[in-house]
N, C-alpha and C positions, 0 to 999 in steps of 0.2 A: 820609745823615748817620751811620748806625749808632747807636751808643750816645751819648747826650747826657751829658756830664760837667759837673757843676756845682760851684761853690765860692763862698763868701761872702767878699767883700773889704770891710774896714772894720768898724766896730762901731756899735751903736745905730741911730739913725734914718738915719745916713749910710751904713749897710751896703748893699752892692749885690750882687746875684747875677750871677756871671759864668759864661758857658757855653762849652764846647768840644765838639768832635765827634771820634768815633774813626775814621770812614771817610774815605777819600780822595775829595775832589771839588773841582772848580773851577767858576768861573762859566761857564755854557754860552755866553754871548755873547762875553766878552772873555778868558776863561781865567785871570782873577785868582784868587789863592789865598784872599783875604780882606782885611781882617776882615769878619765877618758879624754882622748884627743880627737878633735874633729878632723875627719879624713878630707872633706872638701871644704876647707876653711874659708876660701874666698866666696863660695856659693852661699854659705850660711851668713858670712859677713854682709853680703849684698841683701839677703833677706832681712837681716837685722836693721840695716839702713832704711830699707823700704818700709818696714814696720814702724820705725821711729818717725818716718816722715808722714805716713798715712794712717797708721793705727788699724789698718784694715785686715792684716794677716794675724789671725788669732793663734796660729801655730808657733809664733815667736813673739815674745813680749819682754819689755824691759822690767826685770825684777831680780831680787836677790833672795834666795831661800835662807832663812835665818832660824836657827833653833832657839829654844827658850834661854839658853845660856850665851847667846850672841855668836855662836859658831856657825859658819857657813860650810855647806858641803855641795859637791857637784851633782849628786844624785841621792834619791831617798835611800838607796842601799848603803851609801856611805854614811848618811845620817843615822841609819839603823845601827851600823857598827859602832859609831860614837856613843849612841845611847846604851847599847848593850854593854859597852865598856864601863859606863857610869853605873849601870844596874849591877854589874858584877862586883863593883866596889861597895854598893849600898843596896843589897838585894831586897830589903824590906821597905824600900821607898816607893809608895803607891804613886806618888806624883811622877816619878820617872817612868813607871810602867804606863801611865796615862799618856805621857809625852810620846812614847813609842807607838802606842795605839793611834794617836792622832796623826803621826807621820805616816803610818801604814794606811790609815783610812784615806788620807789626802792623796796618796799615790795609787789608789785603786786596789789595795790589798785588804778588802773588807773582812774576809774570813779570819785572816791573821790579826787584824786590828781587834776583832771581837775577843780573841784569846787574851790579848794583853789588857783589854779593859776588864775582863773577868778576873784576871790575876790582880789587877789594881784593887778591885772591889774585895777580893779575898783578904787583902792587906788592910784596906780601909773601906768598910761598907758605906761610909758617908761621902765617898769621892763623887761629888756632884757631876763633874765633867765626864768621868767614865760612865756613870749611870745614865746621864743624858744621852750620850752617843749610843749606848746599847738600846735605849728606849727608841731612838730614831731608826736604828737598824731594824728593830722588831716591827715598827709601823711600816717602814718601806717594804719589808719582806712579807707583810700581811700575816705575821706570825701571831695569831690571836691570843693564845695562852700566854706567850712571853710578853706580849704588849700589855695584857692586863696586869700581870705581876710587876712589870717594870714601871708602868704608869703610877701605880700606887706607891711603889718604893721611892720613885723620884720625887713625887709630891710630898711624901712623908718626910724625907730628909730636908727638902727645901723648907717646909713648915717648921721643921725642928732646928732651923738655924744653920745648917751646913752651908759652907761657902767655898768658892774657889779662891786662888791666891790673888785674883784681880776683881775689883768691884764691878767694873764694866762687863766682864765676862759673866759674872754671876747674874747681873741684871739681864743680860742678853739671853742667858739660859732660861731664866724665869719667864721672860716674855715669850720666847720661842716655845717653851713647854706649854704655856697657856694657849698659844696660837695652834699648836699641833693638837692639843686636846679638843679644841673647838671644831677641828676638822677630822676627828676620829672616824674610822669606818663605822657604818651603821651597826654591824654586829657587835663591835666593841662598845659603842655608845650604849646599846641596850643593857649591857651588863652593869653599867654605872647608874642608869637612870631610875632603876627601881631600888630604893633604899632598903636596907634590913630594918629590923626593929630599932626604934630610936636609941634604945640603950646600948645597942651593939654597933651603931654606926661610928666609924673612926673619923678623926679629923681629915685625913686624906680623902676618905670616901665622901664626906660632906663637901669638901672643896670641889672635887671633880663633878659631883652631881649638880651642885648649885651653879658651877660654871657652864655646864652643858645646858642647863635650863634657862639661863639668862637671856633676855631679850633687850634690844636697844642698839645704840651705836656700837659697832664692833670694835672700833679703836678704843672707846671708853671702857668697854668690858675687858679688853686685853690688858690695858694699862692698870686697871683696878686689880685684876687677877694677879699680875706680876707683883704689884705692891703688896698684896695679901700674902703671896707666897713668901716674900722676903721679910714680912713682918709677923709671920706665924698666925695669921687670921684666916681660918678656913671658911668663915661665913661672910658674905658681903654686908656692908653697913645696912642695906635694906635687902633682906633675902628675897630673891625672885623664885618662888616655888610654885609648882602646879597648884591650880586653884583648889583642888580637893583638900590640900593640906591646911587651908585656912579654917579656923574654928571660931565660932561665935561664943566666946566664953563670957563676955560681958553683955548684959541685957541692953546697955546703952548703945552697943555697937550694932544690935539687930535693927535692920530698917523698919521704920514705923509703918504699920498698915494704914493704907489710905485707899479705900475701894472706890472704883469708878461707879457712877450712879447705877448703871445697868447691873453690875455684879452685886452691889449693895442690895438691890431690890430682890435678886434671886436668893441671896443669903438670908434675907429677912423672911421671905415667903416660905422657904423650906426649913428654916431654923438651923442653918449650917453654922458650924464653928469656923469663923473666918481664919483663925490662927492655924488651923490644921488642914487647910484646903490643898488638894492635889488633883491632877487630871486623872480621871478613871479611864483606862484604856478599853477601847471597843475591840471585841474579838469575834472572829467568824466561827462557823461550826467546826472548823478544823483546828481551832486553837491559835490562829494567826491574827496579828493586829490588822484591823480593818477599819479605816476611817472613811465612812461614806461621805461625810461633809465636815471638813475641818472647822467650819464656822459654827458648828454645833458642838460646844465644848462640854463634855460630861465631867462634872465635878463631884468629889466626895470629901468628907471630913473624917472618913473612917467608919461612919455609922450611917449617915444619910447621903443621898445622891440627888443631883439636880442637873438641869441642862441650861447652859448659858450661851446665848447667841452673841457671837463676836463678828461684826461685819468686816473689820480689818484691824491689823495691828497698829497701823498709823493713827487710827482713830483713838487709840489708847495712850498715845504719847501725851505727856503733860509738861508744861513749862519749857524753858529754854536754857536750863542749867548746863554748864560745860562739864565734862568728866574731869576728874582730878588728873594732874600731870603724872602722878605715880600709879596710874591704873595698872600698869604692868607689875607693880609690886603687890597687887591684891590688897588695897587698903581695907582695914577692918570694917569700915562702914559700908563697904560694897560686898563683903563676903556673903551676906544673905542673898544677894542677887545671883551670884555664882552658884550658891547651894541650891537655889530654887530651880535653876536649869539642870544642874548635874544630878540632882536626886531623881529627876524624871528620866534622864539618860539611863540610869541604873534600872528604873522600873521597866523601861522598854526592853532592856537587855534580859531582865528576869523573865519577861514574857516571850521574847522573840529570839533569845540567844545573843551572845556578846556581839556588838557591832564593831566593825573594823575601823581602825584609824582612817583608812582611805575613804570610808563612807561618812564618818563624822565630820571631817574637815570641810568638805563641800556643803554640808548642811549648815554648819555655822556660818560659812561664807555667804550662802544664799540668804540666811536670815539677816545678815549684816547688810548686804548689798540690795536685796529686794525683799523687804519684810513681807510684802503681800504678793510676791511673784507666784506664778502657777507652781503647783506641787508636781515636780518632775523627778523627785529623789525618793519616792516611795512612802510607805507608812511611817517610817522613822521620822522623816522630815515633817509629815503632817502632825505627828504626835508632839514633836518639839516646837512646832509652830503654836500648838495649843498650850504648851508649857510656857512659851514666851508670852502668850496672851494672858495667862494667869499671873505671871510676874509683873506685867505691865498693869493688869487690872487691880493688883493689890498694893502697888507701890508707885509713887510719883517718879517717873523717869522721863527725861527729855529724849528727843531723837538722837542727839549726840551721845548721851549716856548709854542708850541702848546699843548704839553702833559700837561704842568703845568696849562694852561688855562682850558682845558677840565676836569682836575682833580679837579680844584677849583669849577667849575660849578657842577660837580658830587656831591661834598660834600655839596654844597649849597642846592641842591635839597634834599639830605639825611637829612639835618637839619630840613627841613620842613615836611618830610614825617610822616604820621600817618597811622598805619595799621588798617584795611586792605586796605582801599582806601582813598586817600585825594588829594586835588588839591591846596594845600596851596602855592606852589612855583609859579604857574601861577597866582593865585589871587594877590600875592604880586607884581609880575612883572607888572600886569595891573594897580595896584594902584600907583606904584612908577616910572614906566618907561614911561607911556603915558603922 
């Protein structure tokens, strides 16, 4: 029977207690839907009074089951028969099919509900309510292939302006869909986080990918996503994309070179081109990266090489400028700093093999929290420490700015990470940075 629903009809001495049931059942002998008579009426009546007084017994609650047309029925099976009668009179009405799907879903008949939702969509592919419920079933059942297809279709139809018959319901579906997308299982997230070629990416794909990549206050992200779904806007006002996607197209956006005195002296003595400097990786006789002393930074401009001695990263900080409030949005004036770090990540990977997301995240975290902490994360950490030194040695960055840049890179890796092992961050850099 599930939960017993009770209500009082009439007033005074003529008042009568009426009961209904939340679970789906029929007569075992004849298959009848009802109506049903309570065998131990006084016992159930006592339970109803106790529930009304204390509210502690969740098996019996004061409620009236009402269908969309205002009719009430004692059991879901009786409601089903009413809806089947309406569908018989109007068999191509997708709305009625969805109503029956909702009734069956709410009474624990999930498999049968799916059948009616699918019939509704066969009649009206843009039935948002039916599509949303199928989407939720696929997520709950961990049905990866179905979830992938249904996610895209749900977002597609919402962006395309499809609505339910109630504004509040449509808004609720949009918000709930965004919330569910933010909590997608990792294997499904991975399918959406690597975009196809720009020309082939669809609006629904753009919406899902950018939503999964966004950082900030969760409530703000969800409200913005719901609004965009309802207004047909796949891209946020300020797109939050992985840092590799930022390009420096305008020379005015490229950070100005401003070498620290010690680096300026090395560049002058060796005749290096300061605009093309990068860290030259040290290799052992087996072909592995080997940094004997990270404070000795080997530099190259593609033709000449030199050694630059760096006592500490903190000694390279300059000024007290605060990072921009939109650092999560990769402001164009900071794109060069992200590029300076991430091009060295790819250089390490070319020499040593692709680094995992699980390795890169703690390295960025260590550079953010302890810029000059001991090297305990291996040669990749040492190499990126040197890349950070070159970034600081060629550009004026305050401690707060450096920390914000490392923090953003750390979060970027985290958004790509899939447990136990993944290399999505590096794969994305290689696709978009080279």
